FIGU-711585 format. One record per residue: residue in one letter; z negated, x, y negated of N, C-alpha, C, O in turn; residue number from 1. Coordinates in nm, 3 decimals, padded with zeros to 5 digits, m for minus. Each point is the difference from the previous one (the first is absolute). Example, Ala and Ser with C-alpha at 12.3 -4.5 7.8 and 13.67 -1.06 7.14 Angstrom:
BEGIN
   aa       nc3       nc1       nc2      cac3      cac1      cac2       cc3       cc1       cc2       oc3       oc1       oc2     i
    A   m00.780    01.319    00.569    00.000   m00.089   m00.119    00.000    00.090   m00.120   m00.066    00.104    00.002     1
    S    00.138   m00.139   m00.107   m00.006    00.082   m00.119   m00.073   m00.077   m00.109   m00.017    00.051   m00.111     2
This chain:
BEGIN
   aa       nc3       nc1       nc2      cac3      cac1      cac2       cc3       cc1       cc2       oc3       oc1       oc2     i
    X   m00.490    01.592    01.223    00.038   m00.029    00.136   m00.118   m00.056    00.080    00.019   m00.082    00.090     1
    X   m00.143    00.128   m00.124   m00.117   m00.048    00.070   m00.020   m00.149   m00.016   m00.041   m00.068    00.095     2
    X    00.071    00.015   m00.214   m00.012   m00.144   m00.022    00.096   m00.076    00.089   m00.036   m00.104    00.056     3
    X    00.158    00.155   m00.041    00.100   m00.066    00.084   m00.047   m00.007    00.144    00.014   m00.103    00.067     4
    X   m00.071    00.214   m00.018   m00.051    00.002    00.137   m00.117   m00.095    00.013   m00.014   m00.068    00.102     5
    X   m00.072    00.062   m00.205   m00.114   m00.090    00.002    00.047   m00.145    00.004   m00.053   m00.080    00.076     6
    X    00.153    00.047   m00.158    00.055   m00.135    00.000    00.058   m00.034    00.137   m00.025   m00.107    00.054     7
    X    00.100    00.199    00.001    00.062   m00.023    00.130   m00.107   m00.020    00.108    00.016   m00.084    00.088     8
    X   m00.122    00.161   m00.097   m00.110   m00.016    00.097   m00.065   m00.138   m00.016   m00.030   m00.066    00.100     9
    X    00.009    00.023   m00.224   m00.058   m00.132   m00.024    00.094   m00.110    00.052   m00.046   m00.098    00.059    10
    X    00.175    00.114   m00.081    00.097   m00.098    00.050   m00.007   m00.007    00.152    00.000   m00.109    00.057    11
    X   m00.005    00.223    00.007   m00.007    00.002    00.147   m00.128   m00.070    00.049    00.001   m00.070    00.102    12
    X   m00.110    00.090   m00.175   m00.125   m00.066    00.038    00.011   m00.151   m00.015   m00.049   m00.076    00.083    13
    X    00.115    00.033   m00.193    00.021   m00.144   m00.019    00.086   m00.055    00.113   m00.029   m00.106    00.056    14
    X    00.135    00.179   m00.022    00.090   m00.044    00.106   m00.070   m00.005    00.136    00.043   m00.072    00.091    15
    X   m00.151    00.149   m00.079   m00.079   m00.002    00.124   m00.106   m00.110   m00.001   m00.075   m00.015    00.096    16
    X    00.069   m00.061   m00.205   m00.093   m00.113   m00.006   m00.122    00.020   m00.086   m00.087   m00.087   m00.004    17
    X    00.077    00.199   m00.067   m00.116    00.027   m00.084    00.023   m00.056   m00.140    00.063    00.064   m00.084    18
    X   m00.115   m00.184    00.058    00.022   m00.068   m00.127   m00.060    00.075   m00.118    00.055   m00.003   m00.110    19
    X   m00.167    00.071    00.131   m00.067    00.070   m00.110    00.088    00.110   m00.058   m00.015    00.035   m00.117    20
    X    00.106    00.019    00.195    00.090    00.105   m00.050    00.093   m00.057   m00.107    00.036    00.070   m00.094    21
    X    00.002   m00.197    00.109    00.085   m00.062   m00.102   m00.078   m00.017   m00.130    00.056    00.016   m00.108    22
    X   m00.184   m00.047    00.118   m00.084   m00.011   m00.119    00.000    00.131   m00.079    00.001   m00.001   m00.123    23
    X   m00.001    00.113    00.194    00.003    00.130   m00.066    00.132    00.021   m00.074    00.002    00.054   m00.110    24
    X    00.109   m00.097    00.171    00.130    00.010   m00.066    00.004   m00.089   m00.125    00.054    00.039   m00.103    25
    X   m00.110   m00.159    00.114   m00.003   m00.091   m00.115   m00.081    00.063   m00.112    00.045    00.002   m00.115    26
    X   m00.162    00.050    00.146   m00.083    00.061   m00.104    00.070    00.119   m00.065   m00.011    00.020   m00.121    27
    X    00.082    00.056    00.201    00.069    00.118   m00.051    00.109   m00.036   m00.099    00.018    00.069   m00.101    28
    X    00.056   m00.177    00.128    00.118   m00.032   m00.080   m00.011   m00.125   m00.087    00.096   m00.035   m00.068    29
    X   m00.209   m00.033    00.069   m00.009   m00.128   m00.070    00.027    00.012   m00.150    00.063   m00.089   m00.057    30
    X   m00.107    00.196   m00.007    00.019    00.011   m00.145    00.145    00.035   m00.034    00.056   m00.052   m00.097    31
    X    00.005    00.138    00.176    00.141    00.033   m00.024    00.089   m00.122    00.024    00.095   m00.024   m00.075    32
    X   m00.127   m00.052    00.178    00.079   m00.121    00.030   m00.021   m00.103   m00.110    00.096   m00.066   m00.042    33
    X   m00.218    00.051   m00.006   m00.027   m00.096   m00.107    00.075    00.040   m00.127    00.056   m00.087   m00.068    34
    X   m00.053    00.215    00.035    00.073    00.046   m00.118    00.150   m00.026    00.016    00.068   m00.037   m00.095    35
    X   m00.018    00.057    00.215    00.141   m00.027    00.028    00.032   m00.148   m00.018    00.099   m00.035   m00.063    36
    X   m00.182   m00.051    00.118    00.024   m00.145   m00.009   m00.005   m00.046   m00.145    00.079   m00.086   m00.040    37
    X   m00.169    00.143   m00.040   m00.012   m00.041   m00.140    00.125    00.028   m00.081    00.020   m00.060   m00.106    38
    X    00.064    00.149    00.154    00.127    00.024   m00.070    00.097   m00.115    00.020    00.094   m00.017   m00.077    39
    X   m00.117   m00.062    00.179    00.087   m00.115    00.030   m00.066   m00.131   m00.042    00.067   m00.089   m00.055    40
    X   m00.196    00.077    00.080   m00.071   m00.126   m00.021   m00.105    00.022   m00.108   m00.094    00.077    00.018    41
    X    00.111   m00.145   m00.130   m00.087    00.021   m00.117   m00.137   m00.065    00.013   m00.100    00.061   m00.038    42
    X    00.094   m00.181    00.092   m00.127   m00.072    00.011   m00.089    00.070    00.104    00.041    00.023    00.113    43
    X   m00.164    00.011   m00.154   m00.089    00.077    00.087   m00.034   m00.073    00.130   m00.001    00.062    00.106    44
    X   m00.027   m00.192   m00.114   m00.034   m00.075    00.121    00.120   m00.005    00.095   m00.014    00.017    00.121    45
    X    00.132   m00.039   m00.177    00.121   m00.001    00.083    00.025    00.138    00.061    00.038    00.012    00.116    46
    X   m00.059    00.091   m00.197    00.020    00.137    00.049   m00.093    00.030    00.118    00.042    00.060    00.098    47
    X   m00.167   m00.103   m00.108   m00.093    00.023    00.111    00.045   m00.073    00.127   m00.016    00.051    00.111    48
    X    00.071   m00.171   m00.129    00.054   m00.073    00.115    00.115    00.077    00.065    00.010    00.006    00.122    49
    X    00.077    00.052   m00.205    00.114    00.075    00.053   m00.048    00.128    00.068    00.056    00.040    00.102    50
    X   m00.157    00.024   m00.158   m00.058    00.119    00.065   m00.051   m00.037    00.138    00.029    00.068    00.099    51
    X   m00.104   m00.177   m00.093   m00.055   m00.044    00.129    00.113   m00.033    00.098   m00.006    00.038    00.117    52
    X    00.107   m00.109   m00.165    00.114   m00.035    00.086    00.072    00.126    00.050    00.045    00.005    00.114    53
    X   m00.035    00.096   m00.200    00.065    00.126    00.040   m00.076    00.066    00.115    00.061    00.046    00.097    54
    X   m00.193   m00.042   m00.109   m00.079    00.061    00.107    00.004   m00.085    00.128   m00.001    00.054    00.111    55
    X    00.007   m00.185   m00.125    00.013   m00.087    00.117    00.132    00.028    00.072    00.004    00.011    00.122    56
    X    00.103   m00.001   m00.200    00.132    00.029    00.059    00.000    00.137    00.067    00.058    00.018    00.107    57
    X   m00.123    00.078   m00.171   m00.008    00.133    00.060   m00.078   m00.006    00.131    00.040    00.061    00.099    58
    X   m00.149   m00.134   m00.098   m00.081   m00.016    00.122    00.085   m00.057    00.114   m00.004    00.049    00.113    59
    X    00.080   m00.154   m00.146    00.082   m00.065    00.103    00.112    00.091    00.049    00.038   m00.005    00.117    60
    X    00.015    00.089   m00.206    00.112    00.086    00.037   m00.044    00.133    00.058    00.082    00.075    00.054    61
    X   m00.210   m00.044   m00.065   m00.050    00.131    00.044    00.029    00.033    00.147    00.024    00.116    00.031    62
    X   m00.026   m00.213    00.059    00.032    00.035    00.138    00.139    00.061    00.017    00.024    00.075    00.094    63
    X    00.068   m00.106   m00.185    00.135    00.055    00.012    00.020    00.127   m00.084    00.108    00.058    00.001    64
    X   m00.212   m00.014   m00.073    00.010    00.123   m00.079    00.014    00.118    00.093   m00.086    00.022    00.087    65
    X    00.195    00.055   m00.104    00.027    00.113    00.090   m00.034    00.135   m00.061   m00.004    00.101    00.070    66
    X   m00.021   m00.098   m00.200   m00.031    00.127   m00.064    00.122    00.076   m00.046   m00.009    00.119   m00.030    67
    X    00.125   m00.186    00.024    00.122    00.067   m00.048   m00.013    00.035   m00.149    00.055    00.100   m00.045    68
    X   m00.127   m00.182   m00.029   m00.028    00.025   m00.141   m00.150    00.016   m00.016   m00.076   m00.033    00.091    69
    X    00.034    00.084   m00.207   m00.143    00.008   m00.027   m00.054   m00.141   m00.009    00.072   m00.092   m00.038    70
    X   m00.199    00.075    00.072   m00.060   m00.134   m00.002    00.008   m00.061   m00.139    00.035   m00.117   m00.014    71
    X   m00.067    00.195   m00.091    00.002   m00.057   m00.134    00.141   m00.042   m00.041    00.017   m00.103   m00.066    72
    X    00.083    00.179    00.104    00.139   m00.037   m00.030    00.033   m00.133    00.065    00.063   m00.086   m00.063    73
    X   m00.105    00.067    00.185    00.021   m00.125    00.075   m00.075   m00.115   m00.068    00.056   m00.108   m00.019    74
    X   m00.181    00.132   m00.018   m00.082   m00.101   m00.067    00.056   m00.033   m00.138   m00.001   m00.116   m00.042    75
    X    00.048    00.215   m00.028    00.061   m00.019   m00.131    00.118   m00.097    00.010    00.011   m00.093   m00.079    76
    X    00.076    00.115    00.176    00.119   m00.085    00.017   m00.041   m00.143    00.033    00.059   m00.095   m00.051    77
    X   m00.159    00.078    00.136   m00.050   m00.135    00.031   m00.052   m00.066   m00.127    00.027   m00.118   m00.023    78
    X   m00.100    00.192   m00.058   m00.059   m00.055   m00.122    00.108   m00.039   m00.101   m00.008   m00.106   m00.061    79
    X    00.107    00.191    00.042    00.110   m00.032   m00.092    00.071   m00.127    00.046    00.027   m00.090   m00.080    80
    X    00.003    00.082    00.208    00.068   m00.119    00.053   m00.086   m00.125   m00.013    00.051   m00.107   m00.033    81
    X   m00.180    00.119    00.059   m00.091   m00.113   m00.013   m00.006   m00.047   m00.145    00.001   m00.119   m00.028    82
    X   m00.007    00.214   m00.065   m00.005   m00.033   m00.142    00.128   m00.071   m00.044   m00.005   m00.101   m00.070    83
    X    00.119    00.154    00.111    00.128   m00.061   m00.036    00.012   m00.140    00.060    00.044   m00.093   m00.067    84
    X   m00.083    00.079    00.193    00.006   m00.131    00.064   m00.090   m00.101   m00.071    00.035   m00.117   m00.014    85
    X   m00.150    00.164   m00.031   m00.092   m00.088   m00.072    00.064   m00.051   m00.129   m00.006   m00.119   m00.030    86
    X    00.067    00.209   m00.045    00.065   m00.040   m00.124    00.115   m00.097    00.025    00.017   m00.098   m00.073    87
    X    00.060    00.125    00.176    00.111   m00.090    00.034   m00.053   m00.137    00.038    00.059   m00.102   m00.036    88
    X   m00.171    00.098    00.109   m00.057   m00.128    00.043   m00.047   m00.084   m00.120   m00.008   m00.122    00.009    89
    X   m00.022    00.189   m00.120   m00.042   m00.071   m00.120    00.119   m00.039   m00.087   m00.017   m00.062   m00.105    90
    X    00.135    00.099    00.148    00.120   m00.030   m00.078    00.021    00.095   m00.115    00.078   m00.028   m00.092    91
    X   m00.146    00.142    00.095    00.020    00.100   m00.104    00.121    00.085    00.037    00.045    00.001    00.114    92
    X    00.006    00.071   m00.214    00.115    00.088    00.028   m00.038    00.103    00.105   m00.117    00.039    00.008    93
    X    00.212    00.004    00.072   m00.030    00.102    00.101   m00.064    00.123   m00.063    00.035    00.040   m00.111    94
    X   m00.128    00.017    00.182   m00.085    00.105   m00.055    00.075    00.120   m00.055   m00.045    00.055   m00.101    95
    X    00.153   m00.012    00.158    00.069    00.117   m00.049    00.055   m00.019   m00.140    00.041    00.097   m00.064    96
    X   m00.038   m00.219    00.016    00.061   m00.029   m00.128   m00.097   m00.006   m00.117    00.041    00.025   m00.113    97
    X   m00.169   m00.056    00.138   m00.085   m00.033   m00.113   m00.134    00.070   m00.003   m00.094   m00.049   m00.063    98
    X    00.082    00.161    00.129   m00.130    00.066    00.007   m00.020    00.092   m00.119    00.084    00.085   m00.027    99
    X   m00.194   m00.102   m00.042   m00.040    00.095   m00.102   m00.092    00.100    00.070   m00.105   m00.038    00.051   100
    X    00.143    00.163   m00.049   m00.079    00.101    00.067   m00.118    00.038   m00.087    00.017    00.064   m00.105   101
    X   m00.136   m00.103    00.147   m00.120    00.034   m00.074   m00.090    00.086    00.087    00.001   m00.010    00.123   102
    X   m00.077    00.094   m00.188   m00.097    00.078    00.074   m00.116   m00.089    00.037   m00.017   m00.109   m00.056   103
    X   m00.062    00.154    00.149   m00.114   m00.080    00.044   m00.101   m00.017   m00.112   m00.001    00.077   m00.097   104
    X   m00.084   m00.178    00.110   m00.103   m00.028   m00.101   m00.095    00.118   m00.017   m00.050    00.024   m00.110   105
    X    00.026    00.048    00.218   m00.092    00.114   m00.007    00.057    00.105   m00.094   m00.074    00.054   m00.083   106
    X    00.202   m00.024    00.094    00.063    00.100   m00.085   m00.001   m00.046   m00.145   m00.027    00.079   m00.090   107
    X    00.056   m00.206    00.068    00.003   m00.053   m00.137   m00.139    00.011   m00.063   m00.012    00.039   m00.116   108
    X   m00.091   m00.072    00.192   m00.136    00.007   m00.052   m00.037    00.144   m00.033   m00.060    00.026   m00.104   109
    X    00.096    00.066    00.189   m00.031    00.140   m00.024    00.067    00.050   m00.127   m00.060    00.075   m00.077   110
    X    00.184   m00.116    00.054    00.070    00.041   m00.121   m00.073   m00.049   m00.124   m00.005    00.071   m00.101   111
    X   m00.051   m00.188    00.106   m00.065   m00.058   m00.117   m00.134    00.066   m00.031   m00.054   m00.016   m00.109   112
    X   m00.001    00.091    00.204   m00.129    00.063   m00.020    00.010    00.135   m00.070   m00.102    00.061   m00.031   113
    X    00.223   m00.015    00.005    00.017    00.128   m00.068   m00.061   m00.007   m00.140   m00.005   m00.107   m00.061   114
    X   m00.041    00.223    00.010   m00.061    00.006   m00.132    00.095   m00.043   m00.110   m00.044   m00.048   m00.105   115
    X    00.174    00.064    00.126    00.097   m00.031   m00.103    00.034   m00.149   m00.007    00.097   m00.037   m00.066   116
    X   m00.173   m00.046    00.134    00.031   m00.143    00.005   m00.052   m00.074   m00.122   m00.077   m00.096    00.011   117
    X    00.119    00.143   m00.129   m00.033   m00.073   m00.123    00.085   m00.126   m00.002    00.099   m00.007    00.072   118
    X   m00.134   m00.091   m00.152    00.083   m00.121   m00.005    00.147    00.029   m00.032    00.090   m00.061    00.058   119
    X   m00.067    00.154   m00.151    00.139    00.032   m00.036    00.073    00.066    00.117    00.112   m00.036    00.034   120
    X   m00.179    00.134    00.028    00.062    00.068    00.114    00.020   m00.096    00.116    00.100    00.008    00.071   121
    X   m00.194   m00.098   m00.052    00.013   m00.099    00.108    00.120   m00.091   m00.025    00.074   m00.031    00.093   122
    X   m00.055   m00.011   m00.217    00.114   m00.083   m00.035    00.131    00.074    00.025    00.094   m00.055    00.058   123
    X   m00.087    00.180   m00.103    00.120    00.081    00.021    00.027    00.021    00.149    00.113   m00.008    00.046   124
    X   m00.220    00.036    00.028    00.014    00.021    00.144    00.051   m00.127    00.067    00.089    00.007    00.085   125
    X   m00.144   m00.123   m00.124    00.044   m00.127    00.058    00.146   m00.028   m00.033    00.076   m00.046    00.086   126
    X   m00.036    00.074   m00.210    00.139   m00.021   m00.038    00.093    00.090    00.081    00.103   m00.046    00.050   127
    X   m00.140    00.172   m00.037    00.083    00.093    00.077    00.004   m00.040    00.147    00.105    00.007    00.064   128
    X   m00.218   m00.050   m00.011   m00.004   m00.044    00.139    00.095   m00.118    00.022    00.071   m00.005    00.100   129
    X   m00.072   m00.089   m00.194    00.089   m00.116    00.013    00.146    00.042   m00.007    00.084   m00.054    00.072   130
    X   m00.053    00.150   m00.159    00.137    00.049   m00.009    00.044    00.067    00.131    00.111   m00.022    00.048   131
    X   m00.201    00.104    00.007    00.032    00.068    00.126    00.016   m00.101    00.113    00.094    00.007    00.079   132
    X   m00.187   m00.102   m00.070    00.009   m00.101    00.106    00.127   m00.084   m00.015    00.063   m00.035    00.099   133
    X   m00.027    00.005   m00.223    00.125   m00.073   m00.023    00.120    00.080    00.044    00.093   m00.055    00.060   134
    X   m00.094    00.185   m00.088    00.110    00.086    00.042    00.005    00.010    00.152    00.109   m00.001    00.059   135
    X   m00.224    00.011    00.005   m00.004    00.007    00.147    00.050   m00.131    00.060    00.072    00.001    00.100   136
    X   m00.109   m00.112   m00.160    00.042   m00.131    00.052    00.151   m00.017   m00.005    00.056   m00.075    00.080   137
    X    00.011    00.143   m00.173    00.145   m00.012   m00.012    00.076    00.086    00.101    00.121   m00.013    00.014   138
    X   m00.192    00.101    00.056    00.066    00.087    00.099    00.049   m00.081    00.119   m00.055   m00.106    00.032   139
    X    00.158    00.157    00.032    00.045   m00.059    00.127   m00.115    00.011    00.100   m00.077    00.096   m00.006   140
    X    00.063   m00.193    00.098   m00.114    00.000    00.092   m00.020    00.131    00.077   m00.114    00.044    00.017   141
    X    00.223    00.018    00.030   m00.016    00.123    00.078   m00.048    00.116   m00.087   m00.071    00.088    00.048   142
    X    00.110   m00.087   m00.175   m00.049    00.104   m00.091   m00.147   m00.023   m00.032   m00.080    00.094   m00.002   143
    X    00.045   m00.220   m00.022   m00.138   m00.036   m00.033   m00.093    00.034    00.116   m00.108    00.055   m00.021   144
    X    00.150   m00.087    00.143   m00.085    00.028    00.116   m00.020    00.150    00.018   m00.113    00.045    00.023   145
    X    00.220    00.033   m00.033   m00.012    00.146    00.017   m00.092    00.059   m00.106   m00.087    00.082    00.031   146
    X    00.105   m00.124   m00.156   m00.083    00.053   m00.109   m00.147   m00.041    00.018   m00.089    00.081   m00.024   147
    X    00.065   m00.203    00.065   m00.136   m00.048    00.021   m00.069    00.078    00.111   m00.116    00.039   m00.012   148
    X    00.187   m00.016    00.121   m00.058    00.075    00.111   m00.037    00.141   m00.043   m00.100    00.056    00.045   149
    X    00.181    00.002   m00.133   m00.025    00.136   m00.046   m00.112    00.005   m00.105   m00.095    00.076    00.013   150
    X    00.108   m00.159   m00.116   m00.089    00.010   m00.115   m00.132   m00.076    00.015   m00.103    00.045   m00.048   151
    X    00.106   m00.159    00.116   m00.121   m00.081    00.014   m00.074    00.036    00.128   m00.120    00.024   m00.001   152
    X    00.195   m00.019    00.112   m00.064    00.029    00.129   m00.016    00.150    00.025   m00.080    00.040    00.085   153
    X    00.155    00.043   m00.160   m00.014    00.145    00.013    00.057    00.056    00.129   m00.046    00.104    00.047   154
    X    00.145   m00.171    00.011    00.057    00.047    00.124    00.098    00.115   m00.023    00.059    00.012   m00.107   155
    X   m00.043    00.071    00.208    00.098    00.108   m00.006    00.139   m00.059    00.019    00.014   m00.114    00.044   156
    X    00.088    00.192   m00.077    00.136   m00.045    00.020    00.027   m00.031    00.148    00.071   m00.095    00.033   157
    X   m00.128    00.176    00.054    00.018   m00.022    00.144   m00.060   m00.133    00.044    00.061   m00.075    00.076   158
    X   m00.182    00.047   m00.126   m00.066   m00.126    00.036    00.078   m00.120   m00.055    00.012   m00.104    00.066   159
    X    00.041    00.119   m00.186    00.078   m00.109   m00.060    00.127   m00.023    00.081    00.037   m00.114    00.026   160
    X    00.028    00.222    00.014    00.123   m00.012    00.080   m00.030   m00.073    00.130    00.077   m00.087    00.042   161
    X   m00.187    00.121    00.021   m00.037   m00.066    00.126   m00.030   m00.148   m00.024    00.046   m00.086    00.074   162
    X   m00.123    00.058   m00.178   m00.039   m00.137   m00.028    00.120   m00.088   m00.036    00.008   m00.115    00.041   163
    X    00.086    00.171   m00.119    00.115   m00.078   m00.044    00.116    00.005    00.100    00.097   m00.075   m00.012   164
    X   m00.109    00.163    00.110    00.105    00.010    00.100    00.129    00.057   m00.057    00.109   m00.041    00.040   165
    X   m00.122    00.136   m00.133    00.117    00.061   m00.063   m00.012    00.152    00.005   m00.110    00.052    00.017   166
    X    00.221    00.019   m00.031   m00.006    00.147   m00.003   m00.078    00.048   m00.122   m00.006   m00.068   m00.102   167
    X   m00.051    00.185    00.114   m00.082    00.055   m00.109    00.083    00.021   m00.126   m00.051   m00.018   m00.110   168
    X    00.177    00.056    00.125    00.087    00.018   m00.116    00.018   m00.130   m00.078    00.007    00.000   m00.122   169
    X    00.001   m00.111    00.195    00.012   m00.131   m00.064   m00.127   m00.032   m00.077    00.006   m00.054   m00.110   170
    X   m00.121    00.087    00.168   m00.128   m00.023   m00.067   m00.006    00.080   m00.130   m00.036   m00.054   m00.105   171
    X    00.072    00.182    00.112   m00.002    00.085   m00.120    00.093   m00.058   m00.107   m00.035   m00.004   m00.118   172
    X    00.151   m00.039    00.160    00.098   m00.057   m00.094   m00.055   m00.127   m00.064    00.013   m00.019   m00.121   173
    X   m00.073   m00.068    00.201   m00.053   m00.126   m00.053   m00.112    00.025   m00.100   m00.006   m00.065   m00.105   174
    X   m00.081    00.158    00.135   m00.111    00.030   m00.091    00.053    00.061   m00.129   m00.046   m00.035   m00.109   175
    X    00.144    00.124    00.121    00.060    00.060   m00.119    00.066   m00.108   m00.086   m00.020   m00.003   m00.122   176
    X    00.098   m00.084    00.185    00.069   m00.106   m00.074   m00.100   m00.096   m00.065    00.023   m00.046   m00.112   177
    X   m00.132    00.016    00.182   m00.102   m00.090   m00.055   m00.066    00.062   m00.123   m00.015   m00.065   m00.103   178
    X   m00.024    00.192    00.114   m00.063    00.068   m00.113    00.096    00.009   m00.119   m00.039   m00.020   m00.115   179
    X    00.165    00.050    00.146    00.100    00.011   m00.106    00.019   m00.135   m00.071    00.008   m00.005   m00.122   180
    X    00.000   m00.102    00.199    00.019   m00.133   m00.059   m00.119   m00.039   m00.088    00.019   m00.059   m00.106   181
    X   m00.140    00.091    00.150   m00.119   m00.030   m00.080    00.001    00.082   m00.128   m00.032   m00.051   m00.108   182
    X    00.068    00.178    00.119    00.005    00.086   m00.118    00.101   m00.053   m00.102   m00.027    00.000   m00.120   183
    X    00.142   m00.043    00.167    00.102   m00.054   m00.090   m00.054   m00.122   m00.075    00.024   m00.017   m00.119   184
    X   m00.097   m00.069    00.190   m00.054   m00.120   m00.063   m00.113    00.032   m00.098   m00.018   m00.071   m00.099   185
    X   m00.059    00.176    00.126   m00.114    00.033   m00.085    00.035    00.096   m00.114   m00.077    00.013   m00.095   186
    X    00.191    00.054    00.104    00.036    00.101   m00.100   m00.005   m00.055   m00.142   m00.055    00.067   m00.088   187
    X    00.110   m00.186    00.059   m00.006   m00.050   m00.138   m00.144   m00.015   m00.050   m00.029    00.029   m00.116   188
    X   m00.060   m00.073    00.202   m00.140   m00.017   m00.039   m00.066    00.137   m00.024   m00.074    00.018   m00.097   189
    X    00.103    00.075    00.184   m00.060    00.133   m00.012    00.054    00.074   m00.123   m00.069    00.084   m00.057   190
    X    00.192   m00.115    00.017    00.059    00.063   m00.118   m00.041   m00.071   m00.128    00.040    00.040   m00.108   191
    X   m00.121   m00.146    00.119   m00.050   m00.071   m00.116    00.093   m00.107   m00.052   m00.021   m00.053   m00.109   192
    X    00.123    00.019    00.187    00.091   m00.108   m00.042   m00.052   m00.131    00.055   m00.069   m00.001    00.102   193
    X    00.100   m00.112   m00.169   m00.049   m00.130    00.046    00.062   m00.040    00.132   m00.031   m00.107    00.053   194
């Protein structure tokens, strides 16, 4: 709760004309926003442009921020919309249809540093990762988003419900259905069948 109050205080300072307070918000959320954008935009240079555009849009919209939602929830929605708009502007399929949910580069690098990262284990891990990502990509957009918010971003069910604008029961149901669908797709592989 302290972070929420801190964010709200920084927003109020920005709204009062203190530009440096916005810099603090950018520094606080820049890595989370960059990881979010990378789920939509694969090219690193393009992703950085979308991150910058997201913060610019947030800056412009900040005077109308009332604090009805948490600041990060508000910024998250701006970033998702900016990412989707960017893809549409390039003539790519709308974002809800073609996103492969990947963890951030930091998490991937950390996984590879484990002692068990022998070439064989690395190959098996990469194959399993591709199978899981393929299964996630086949999920309906609302299931994929709920699962990503829970498993990648580590949000609580309450936070996910707020972010998605749905009841908590719907969030629980979507996450359950997403996990079940992934399990069904992976069961043949886990049972040793081709």
